[in-house]
N, C-alpha and C positions, 0 to 999 in steps of 0.2 A: 302061887304057881311056882314050881321048882325051876331051877336054872336050866335043867335038861328040857323041860316042857317049853320054856321060853325060847331056847335055842332051836328046838324043833319047829315051833311056830314061825320064828323068824326065817328059818331056812325055807319053810313052805311058802311064806310070803314072798321071799326073794325069788323062788322058783316060779311062782305065779306071775310076778312082775316081768321075768325074763321070757316067759312063754306066751303070755297073752298080748297079742299085737294089735287087737282092735281097740280095746279100752284098757289102758294101762295106768295104774296108780303110779304117779311120780311125786315123791315128797315135795311139798311146797309148790307144786306146779299143777297137778291134776288129781282130784279126788272124787269126781262124780262122772257118771256116764249119761247116756241119752235120756233116760227117764227123769233123772234129777235135773238135768240141764233144761228140759222142757218145762218142768215145774218152776224153776227159777225165772225162766224167760216169761212165763205166764204171770208170775208175781211182779216182774218188772213192768209188764204191760198194764196190769191192774193198778199198780202204783202211779204210773204215768197218767192213766185216764183219770184217776181220782185227783191227782195234782192239777191236771188241766181244768177239770170241772171246778175245783176249789178256787183256782186263780180266776177263772172266768166269772164265777159267782162273786168273788171279791170285787172285781172291777164293775160288773153290772149293778150290783146292789150297794156299792160303796162301803164295803166292810172296812172298819177302821184299821189303820196300819198295824197296830200291835197284834190284832187278831190274825193278821195275815201270816204271822210267824208260825201258826199251826200247820202251814203247808209243809213245814220241815219234816213232818211225820210221813205223809205219803210219798214225798219226794225222796226221803231217805230209804224207804222200803223199796220204791221203784228202782232207785239207783243200785241198791244192794242186789236186787234180783237180776238186773241187767249185767252188773259187774260179775256176779257169780256165774251166770250163764256164759258170758263171753270168755271168762278165764277158766271155765270147767272146774271150778273150785268152790266148794261150800264152806263158808266161814264157820258155821256151827260145827260141821263135821271136823274141820281143821282144829278148832279149839278142843273138841272132844276126843280126838284121836280115832276118827272113823273115816271110812270111805265106802262108796257104793258106785261101782262101775257097771252094774247090771242094767237090764232093761225094765226092772221093777222098782217101784218106790218101797222104802221101808226095809230093805235087805242090806243093812250096813254091816261092814266087817271092821274089826279092830285093827289099828296100827300098833305093832308091838315094839318097833325100834324107837328108842328114845330120840335119836337124832332126826328120824323121820317126823316124829311128833313135833319136835321143836321147829322144823322147817315149815310144817303145816300151820303151826300157831303163828309164826311170823307172817305167813301169807294171809291168814285170817285177819290179823290186825291191820294189814295193809288194805284189805277189802273194806273193813269197817271204817277206817280213816277216810278212804276214798268216798264211801257212801255219805259219810257225815259232811265232808267238804262239798260234795255236789248238792246235798240238801241245803246247806247254808247259802250257797250261791243262788239256788232256786228261790229260797225264802227272801234273800236280798232283792232279787228281781221283782218278786211279788210285792214287796214293800214299796218299791219305786214306781210301780204302775199307778195310774190315776184312780 
């Protein structure tokens, strides 16, 4: 892509950001709209349900403590879904330089500004770290249960 094309795209992106007041891409703050938020909230609920079922089964059937560490997987996925929905920010989009503020899934647009991409990547890492920490706490609790 030539410098002129990149400048034109950046200008168009900035124009979009300044005129779209309903769903606005804000670097490092918001990169998903209603459809993507719903999908992440659904993923959070699914992760939560699987986590609860796993922990209940572990307690009821006396699953050995080391095996209870496996709860970290659904707990992490659930935490990630809820965090992304609450923050209106997709970690994968942030790492990939994408955003989708529309009402349809799968219609991502590219982020062209380098500084915007960096802000998005920092936010994505924060979400991943938060999800991992929540999953570790849940796994710790599952291991302490009788």
